[in-house]
C-alpha positions in Angstrom: 0.0 0.0 0.0 2.8 2.4 0.9 4.6 1.6 -2.3 1.5 2.6 -4.4 1.1 5.9 -2.4 4.8 6.6 -3.1 4.4 5.8 -6.8 1.3 8.1 -7.0 3.2 10.9 -5.2 6.1 10.6 -7.7 3.6 10.8 -10.6 2.1 14.0 -9.1 5.6 15.5 -8.7 6.5 14.6 -12.3 3.5 16.7 -13.4 3.3 19.5 -10.9 7.1 20.3 -10.6 7.4 21.5 -14.2 3.9 23.0 -14.3 4.4 25.2 -11.1 7.9 26.1 -12.1 6.7 27.2 -15.6 3.7 29.2 -14.4 5.7 30.9 -11.6 8.6 31.9 -13.9 6.7 32.9 -17.0 5.7 36.5 -16.0 9.2 37.7 -15.0 10.8 35.8 -18.0 8.5 37.5 -20.5 9.2 40.9 -18.9 12.9 40.1 -19.3 12.5 39.2 -23.0 10.5 42.4 -23.6 13.2 44.5 -21.8 16.1 43.1 -23.9 14.0 43.5 -27.1 13.5 39.8 -27.9 10.0 40.2 -29.4 8.4 39.2 -32.6 5.6 40.5 -34.7 2.4 38.6 -34.4 1.9 38.8 -38.1 -1.6 37.5 -38.2 -3.0 40.6 -36.3 -3.8 43.8 -38.0 -1.9 45.9 -37.1 0.8 43.4 -35.9 1.5 43.2 -32.2 4.8 42.5 -30.4 5.0 39.2 -28.5 8.0 38.1 -26.4 10.0 35.3 -28.1 11.6 32.8 -27.6 10.1 31.1 -24.5 12.0 28.0 -25.4 14.7 28.3 -22.7 12.1 28.4 -20.0 10.1 25.6 -21.5 13.2 23.4 -21.6 14.2 24.2 -18.0 10.7 23.1 -16.9 11.0 19.9 -18.9 14.4 19.3 -17.5 13.2 19.8 -13.9 10.3 17.3 -14.5 12.5 14.6 -16.1 15.2 14.9 -13.5 12.5 14.5 -10.8 11.4 11.3 -12.6 15.0 10.1 -12.9 15.8 10.7 -9.2 12.5 9.3 -8.0 12.5 6.1 -10.0 16.3 5.6 -10.6 15.5 5.4 -14.4 17.7 6.3 -17.3 14.7 6.8 -19.7 14.2 10.5 -18.6 17.9 11.1 -19.1 17.7 9.8 -22.7 14.7 12.0 -23.4 16.5 15.1 -22.0 19.6 14.3 -24.0 17.6 14.3 -27.3 15.4 17.3 -26.3 18.4 19.3 -25.0 20.3 19.0 -28.3 17.2 19.9 -30.3 16.6 22.8 -28.0 20.2 24.1 -28.5 19.8 23.8 -32.3 16.5 25.7 -32.1 18.0 28.4 -29.9 20.8 28.9 -32.4 18.2 29.2 -35.1 16.2 31.7 -33.0 19.3 33.9 -32.5 21.2 33.5 -35.8 18.8 31.8 -38.3 20.1 28.5 -39.6 19.6 27.5 -43.2 16.6 25.4 -44.2 18.9 22.4 -45.0 21.4 22.9 -42.2 18.8 22.6 -39.4 17.5 19.1 -40.4 21.0 17.8 -40.7 22.0 19.1 -37.3 18.9 17.6 -35.7 20.3 14.2 -36.5 22.5 14.9 -33.5 19.5 14.9 -31.3 18.7 11.4 -32.4 22.4 10.4 -31.8 22.3 11.9 -28.3 19.1 10.0 -27.5 20.1 6.5 -28.9 23.6 6.7 -27.2 21.9 5.9 -23.9 20.8 2.5 -25.3 24.5 1.4 -25.3 24.6 2.1 -21.6 21.1 0.9 -20.8 19.8 -1.5 -23.5 16.4 -1.6 -21.8 15.7 2.0 -22.8 13.9 0.8 -25.9 13.2 -2.4 -27.8 14.2 -2.6 -31.5 10.8 -3.7 -32.8 7.5 -2.2 -33.8 4.0 -3.2 -32.5 1.1 -3.1 -35.1 -2.5 -3.4 -34.3 -3.9 -7.0 -34.8 -0.7 -8.0 -36.6 1.6 -8.1 -33.5 5.3 -7.2 -33.2 7.9 -7.2 -35.9 11.1 -9.1 -35.4 13.7 -7.1 -33.5 16.6 -5.6 -35.5 18.8 -3.3 -33.4 20.8 -1.6 -36.2 17.9 -0.9 -38.5 15.7 0.3 -35.7 18.4 2.5 -34.2 19.1 4.2 -37.6 15.4 4.8 -38.0 15.2 6.2 -34.5 18.0 8.7 -35.3 16.3 9.8 -38.6 13.0 10.1 -36.8 14.2 13.1 -34.8 14.7 15.6 -37.6 11.5 14.4 -39.2 9.3 14.8 -36.1 11.0 17.9 -34.8 10.5 19.7 -38.2 6.9 18.5 -38.3 6.3 20.1 -34.9 8.1 23.3 -36.0 5.8 23.6 -39.0 2.7 23.4 -36.7 3.9 26.6 -35.0 2.4 29.4 -37.0 -0.7 30.7 -35.1 -1.7 31.6 -31.6 -2.1 28.4 -29.6 -1.5 26.0 -32.5 1.8 24.4 -31.2 0.7 24.3 -27.6 -2.6 22.6 -28.4 -0.9 20.3 -30.8 1.8 19.3 -28.2 -0.8 18.8 -25.4 -3.2 16.7 -27.4 -0.5 14.5 -29.0 1.3 14.0 -25.7 -2.0 12.9 -24.0 -2.4 10.4 -26.8 1.1 9.1 -26.2 0.3 8.9 -22.4 -2.7 6.7 -23.1 -0.6 4.5 -25.4 2.3 4.2 -23.0 -0.1 3.2 -20.1 -1.8 0.5 -22.3 1.6 -0.8 -23.5 2.9 -1.1 -20.0 -0.2 -2.9 -18.8 0.1 -5.3 -21.8 3.8 -6.0 -21.2 3.3 -6.8 -17.5 5.8 -5.7 -14.9 4.3 -2.2 -15.2 7.0 0.5 -15.5 5.8 3.5 -13.7 8.9 5.5 -14.7 8.0 5.3 -18.4 4.5 6.6 -17.7 5.9 9.3 -15.4 8.4 10.4 -18.2 5.5 11.5 -20.3 4.0 13.8 -17.7 6.6 16.7 -17.8 5.7 17.1 -21.5 2.0 17.1 -20.8 2.6 19.6 -17.9 4.7 22.0 -19.9 2.4 22.0 -22.9 -0.5 22.7 -20.5 1.4 25.6 -18.8 2.5 27.0 -22.2 -1.0 26.9 -23.5 -2.0 29.5 -20.9 0.4 32.0 -22.4 0.3 30.9 -26.1 -3.4 30.6 -26.7 -5.2 33.4 -28.5 -4.3 36.2 -28.0 -0.8 35.0 -27.5 1.4 36.5 -24.8 4.4 34.3 -25.6 5.9 32.5 -28.6 8.1 29.4 -28.1 10.5 30.0 -31.0 12.2 27.2 -32.8 14.0 26.3 -29.5 10.6 25.4 -28.0 8.9 23.7 -31.0 12.0 21.6 -31.9 12.4 20.6 -28.2 8.7 19.5 -28.1 9.2 17.4 -31.2 12.3 15.7 -29.8 10.5 14.9 -26.5 7.6 13.4 -28.5 9.9 11.3 -30.7 11.8 10.1 -27.7 8.7 9.2 -25.7 7.2 7.3 -28.7 10.4 5.2 -29.0 11.0 4.5 -25.3 7.3 3.8 -24.7 7.0 1.5 -27.7 4.1 3.4 -29.2 5.7 4.5 -32.5 2.7 3.5 -34.6 0.2 5.3 -32.4 2.5 8.3 -32.4 2.5 8.4 -36.2 -1.3 8.4 -36.2 -1.5 11.2 -33.7 0.8 13.2 -35.9 -1.1 12.8 -39.2 -2.2 16.5 -39.4 1.5 17.5 -38.9 2.7 14.9 -41.4 0.2 16.1 -44.0 1.2 19.8 -43.3 4.8 18.9 -43.8 4.2 17.0 -47.0 2.1 19.7 -48.5 4.6 22.4 -47.6 7.8 20.5 -48.6 6.2 19.3 -51.9 5.1 22.8 -52.8 8.3 24.6 -52.0 10.4 21.7 -53.4 12.5 20.9 -50.3 13.6 22.4 -47.0 13.3 26.2 -47.1 13.6 28.4 -44.0 10.1 29.8 -43.6 11.4 33.3 -42.9 13.0 33.2 -46.3 9.9 32.1 -48.3 9.0 34.7 -50.9 5.2 34.2 -50.4 3.0 33.4 -47.4 0.3 30.8 -47.4 -2.3 33.2 -45.9 -3.0 36.9 -45.7 -5.3 39.2 -43.7 -8.1 40.6 -45.8 -9.8 44.0 -45.5 -12.5 42.2 -43.5 -9.9 41.3 -40.8 -10.2 37.6 -41.6 -7.4 35.2 -42.7 -7.6 34.2 -46.3 -5.8 31.5 -48.3 -3.2 33.0 -50.6 -3.9 33.0 -54.3 -0.3 33.4 -55.3 1.1 30.5 -57.3 4.3 30.2 -55.4 2.7 30.3 -51.9 3.4 27.1 -49.9 0.4 24.6 -49.7 0.1 24.3 -45.9 -2.7 22.5 -44.0 -3.9 26.0 -42.9 -4.1 27.2 -46.5 -6.2 24.2 -47.4 -8.6 24.8 -44.5 -8.9 28.5 -45.5 -9.8 27.6 -49.1 -13.2 26.6 -47.8 -13.8 30.0 -46.3 -11.9 32.9 -44.6 -11.7 32.6 -40.8 -10.5 34.6 -37.8 -7.3 33.3 -36.3 -9.1 32.0 -33.3 -11.6 30.0 -35.4 -8.8 28.8 -37.7 -6.9 27.3 -34.7 -10.1 25.7 -33.4 -10.5 24.0 -36.8 -6.9 22.7 -36.7 -7.3 21.6 -33.0 -10.4 19.6 -34.0 -8.4 17.8 -36.7 -5.6 17.0 -34.2 -8.1 15.8 -31.7 -9.6 13.4 -34.2 -6.2 12.1 -35.1 -5.4 11.6 -31.4 -8.6 9.8 -30.8 -7.7 7.4 -33.6 -4.2 7.1 -32.1 -5.7 6.0 -28.8 -7.9 3.6 -30.7 -4.8 2.1 -32.4 -3.3 1.6 -28.9 -6.4 -0.2 -27.8 -6.3 -2.4 -30.9 -2.6 -3.1 -30.4 -2.6 -4.0 -26.7 -6.1 -4.7 -25.5 -8.0 -6.5 -28.3 
């Protein structure tokens, strides 16, 4: 009985330590960013407003505090592997926030986040298993080399997909929160199915859920903070790492379908990796009616948002609601895939 109380207390700490830290530190940190002139135009407002950016450093500190709490409480290496990958992605994103990396340089550097993550498996082989679990079909045969290479490649793919979902007030925070909750459900079901329930793997998801929740308070419409590439890339690296350590890769891909489609549409229309700040045309514009419209320019990137707006112009708030609904549906299917994989 005492053991279960202790385990529950550690779960609460894994969630509330990063959440309380983030909410307490956000106001002074945003004032600091504004004082030193680190602000960006909220381009989808007319006229544009100034919003402090990047909040990524504070988001990473909160994630770090949560994962170190889990590592200390459970004596697990899983949180340390997650922090290694997320920390490298954060550092690359921060460099991009401050100096603007090239559209092709950033994905290549993000391979280092995958390398940092998988390096822990050579110290602790139990960090992840080198197979995939499919609904109804069961598990693939384990293959350490192929799986590890795919794990490394997954980091730039997932982190860039998250980065491309960071364009409107509340979009990245809602996306991260909903997809991390889908991962949490998948990890819980996977651990129940495996037997020998690993509470540390479940607890390792909670700092991401907590930080996404706290960030949503300041990032939702009208945004009072932007995360910057340092935040969105860090979120993506955490998501990728949790999917791999939790053995929920297939469910994670389903939850990410809106981001995957957004990335595919964008990359295919601009013919490769192009830094969004260097794109000649934007996918949307603000009309005289104050609403967001889909761009009619031929060289404008075909983002998911542009496709949504082709149906009708929307306010930014309503646009994000539409995107959130799509993400929520994908996450519901993700949970369904987890049920099919480990329950039925």
